[in-house]
LODRENRO-968992 format. One line per 5 residues: number of its first residue (from 0); for each residue x, y, z of N, C-alpha, C. Coordinates in steps of 0.1 Angstrom, whole numbers. Layout:
residues N
NUM> X/Y/Z/X/Y/Z/X/Y/Z  ...
end
This chain:
residues 158
0> -286/-352/184/-289/-361/171/-289/-346/158  -288/-336/164/-290/-326/151/-274/-322/148  -273/-318/136/-261/-312/132/-264/-296/130  -257/-288/130/-259/-273/129/-251/-267/121  -254/-259/113/-244/-249/107/-246/-231/112
5> -236/-225/112/-238/-212/116/-232/-202/106  -239/-190/106/-235/-181/96/-237/-167/106  -227/-161/109/-225/-151/115/-224/-139/104  -236/-128/105/-237/-117/100/-230/-105/101  -223/-97/92/-219/-83/99/-225/-76/107
10> -214/-68/118/-222/-58/123/-227/-46/113  -235/-40/117/-241/-27/106/-242/-16/116  -237/-7/113/-240/9/118/-251/16/114  -263/20/118/-276/22/114/-273/37/112  -272/46/122/-279/55/124/-271/64/134
15> -274/80/134/-268/88/141/-277/95/147  -282/95/160/-294/105/168/-288/116/175  -289/129/172/-286/138/179/-291/141/193  -283/140/202/-286/142/217/-290/157/217  -301/160/234/-306/169/235/-297/178/240
20> -297/189/239/-287/202/244/-285/201/258  -295/195/262/-291/194/280/-278/183/281  -275/174/274/-263/167/278/-252/167/268  -251/175/260/-239/180/254/-233/188/266  -219/185/265/-210/192/273/-214/207/271
25> -207/218/279/-205/231/272/-195/231/266  -195/245/258/-186/249/249/-171/254/256  -173/252/269/-159/254/277/-151/242/276  -159/232/277/-154/217/278/-148/214/266  -154/218/253/-150/217/240/-137/224/239
30> -136/235/244/-124/244/241/-114/243/249  -116/235/259/-102/225/271/-100/213/263  -103/208/254/-100/197/247/-110/185/249  -119/188/258/-128/176/263/-138/174/251  -140/163/250/-150/154/242/-162/158/241
35> -169/167/231/-182/170/235/-193/158/227  -202/151/241/-211/142/232/-222/146/217  -224/142/205/-229/150/200/-243/136/194  -242/124/197/-251/115/197/-249/104/196  -254/94/192/-252/77/194/-250/71/179
40> -246/63/180/-245/50/171/-255/40/172  -264/35/164/-271/24/166/-265/12/157  -262/2/167/-256/-12/159/-265/-23/162  -267/-31/148/-275/-43/149/-263/-53/143  -264/-65/151/-255/-82/148/-268/-89/147
45> -266/-97/139/-274/-111/138/-263/-126/136  -273/-133/139/-265/-146/140/-278/-155/132  -275/-163/122/-284/-171/115/-279/-183/120  -287/-193/124/-284/-210/127/-294/-219/119  -291/-229/112/-298/-237/109/-298/-255/115
50> -307/-255/120/-306/-270/128/-313/-278/118  -302/-288/113/-309/-298/104/-310/-312/114  -320/-320/111/-321/-330/119/-316/-346/110  -312/-352/118/-305/-364/113/-314/-373/104  -326/-371/106/-334/-382/97/-344/-372/93
55> -344/-367/82/-355/-358/78/-370/-364/73  -381/-360/80/-392/-364/79/-403/-352/78  -415/-355/74/-423/-344/73/-427/-336/86  -424/-342/97/-431/-338/110/-413/-334/117  -403/-335/110/-390/-332/115/-382/-326/104
60> -383/-312/103/-375/-305/92/-366/-295/99  -358/-288/89/-348/-282/94/-355/-270/99  -348/-262/112/-351/-255/120/-343/-244/117  -350/-232/114/-338/-221/110/-343/-210/124  -330/-206/127/-333/-198/139/-327/-184/139
65> -331/-173/140/-324/-159/139/-323/-153/151  -310/-149/158/-311/-138/166/-306/-125/162  -313/-116/169/-305/-102/166/-298/-94/177  -290/-87/180/-283/-79/192/-283/-63/184  -288/-57/194/-288/-44/191/-287/-35/202
70> -277/-27/201/-276/-15/213/-273/-1/208  -268/11/216/-265/19/211/-252/27/217  -244/32/209/-233/35/216/-230/48/216  -226/57/226/-223/71/229/-214/74/215  -212/85/210/-199/91/200/-191/94/209
75> -175/92/205/-167/97/210/-160/106/207  -163/110/193/-157/123/184/-168/134/188  -163/147/186/-171/156/187/-174/159/172  -186/162/167/-190/162/154/-195/176/150  -195/185/160/-201/198/156/-195/205/146
80> -182/205/144/-177/212/134/-183/208/119  -186/196/118/-190/188/103/-205/196/101  -205/201/89/-217/205/81/-223/195/77  -238/192/74/-247/184/74/-250/185/53  -244/198/51/-252/202/36/-240/197/27
85> -248/190/14/-237/187/6/-234/199/-4  -221/198/-10/-215/208/-15/-219/212/-30  -221/225/-36/-228/225/-47/-218/222/-57  -205/223/-56/-196/224/-60/-182/216/-58  -174/210/-66/-162/205/-57/-152/205/-71
90> -142/209/-60/-129/211/-71/-123/195/-71  -118/188/-77/-108/180/-83/-99/179/-70  -90/190/-73/-80/190/-65/-79/189/-47  -96/196/-43/-97/191/-31/-98/178/-26  -99/169/-37/-103/155/-32/-92/146/-34
95> -83/149/-46/-74/140/-49/-62/139/-38  -54/129/-33/-45/131/-23/-31/139/-26  -29/142/-16/-16/155/-19/-3/147/-16  9/156/-14/20/146/-14/18/144/4  13/151/11/14/149/29/6/136/30
100> -3/137/21/-14/121/25/-5/109/18  3/111/7/10/98/3/19/96/12  28/111/20/37/107/30/32/96/43  15/103/45/13/95/56/5/82/54  3/80/45/-1/65/41/10/57/37
105> 23/63/32/35/55/33/41/49/45  41/60/58/43/56/67/35/47/77  21/46/73/10/37/79/14/22/75  17/23/58/21/10/51/30/2/59  41/15/65/52/7/66/52/0/79
110> 43/3/88/39/-3/104/32/-15/102  21/-15/91/12/-26/86/24/-38/82  31/-36/73/38/-45/69/49/-52/79  57/-43/86/63/-47/97/55/-55/106  44/-53/110/36/-61/118/33/-74/110
115> 31/-75/100/31/-88/91/45/-96/90  54/-89/87/69/-95/85/72/-100/97  69/-99/111/71/-96/125/62/-113/125  49/-110/123/40/-122/128/44/-134/119  44/-133/104/45/-145/99/59/-151/93
120> 67/-142/97/78/-148/89/89/-155/103  91/-168/104/97/-172/117/112/-165/118  119/-160/112/130/-157/114/132/-144/125  121/-137/122/115/-124/126/111/-126/139  104/-135/138/90/-136/151/99/-136/167
125> 114/-145/166/119/-144/180/123/-131/186  134/-127/173/139/-112/178/135/-99/180  123/-99/169/117/-86/167/103/-85/171  97/-95/179/83/-94/182/79/-83/186  84/-77/195/81/-61/205/87/-50/194
130> 89/-52/184/95/-36/176/83/-32/170  74/-35/161/65/-31/155/57/-20/162  53/-12/157/41/2/164/30/-7/165  21/-7/181/11/-15/180/-1/-8/177  -1/5/177/-13/15/174/-7/26/162
135> -14/29/155/-8/38/144/-16/50/150  -7/63/152/-15/73/158/-23/84/147  -30/90/152/-41/95/144/-47/105/153  -51/118/147/-60/129/154/-68/129/164  -74/115/164/-86/111/173/-80/101/184
140> -67/96/188/-64/85/192/-64/85/206  -66/100/213/-69/100/227/-84/96/227  -93/102/223/-108/102/222/-112/84/221  -106/78/209/-105/64/205/-103/53/215  -92/58/226/-83/50/234/-97/48/247
145> -105/57/249/-114/55/258/-126/43/257  -129/39/265/-141/25/268/-154/32/259  -159/25/250/-171/29/246/-181/29/255  -192/39/255/-201/39/264/-215/33/260  -219/18/263/-232/14/253/-241/17/265
150> -254/20/257/-263/27/265/-277/16/258  -289/16/265/-299/11/262/-305/17/251  -312/11/239/-317/15/229/-330/26/232  -334/24/245/-348/33/247/-340/44/254  -330/47/260/-325/59/263/-317/66/254
155> -314/60/242/-308/70/231/-317/73/222  -331/66/221/-341/71/213/-351/83/223  -350/82/234/-356/93/241/-349/108/241
end
């Protein structure tokens, strides 16, 4: 007897929490190319749902339901080399894209456009479906290919 409408809010990454030194891999592991875990990301996701009664009365109103899911995900990338300090002076040429940046961007766009062409133009769908590159390679491809380790929030906060 109820109709419902549902809104799904966006996932939101909130914080990075440093890990105890005892949990970090040794510097030998980092030198060997192994990932050094430096922290966690805390993720929240919410769903809001309104349940509307078929016949609205003073004792039968719309019910608003709110659900939240939260969990922590261990970082797969080593952030040890990144400074937390803000620069005092920034050279504009350090920020603007270089010729190499434009070249990489053009290569990435070519891959994305080829996917769109193959997926949405029927002429290309049948013969070229397996031709586009499925994953754009980047410097953290190996680490990002591993499965995320989800941990309890209690463990991440201790």
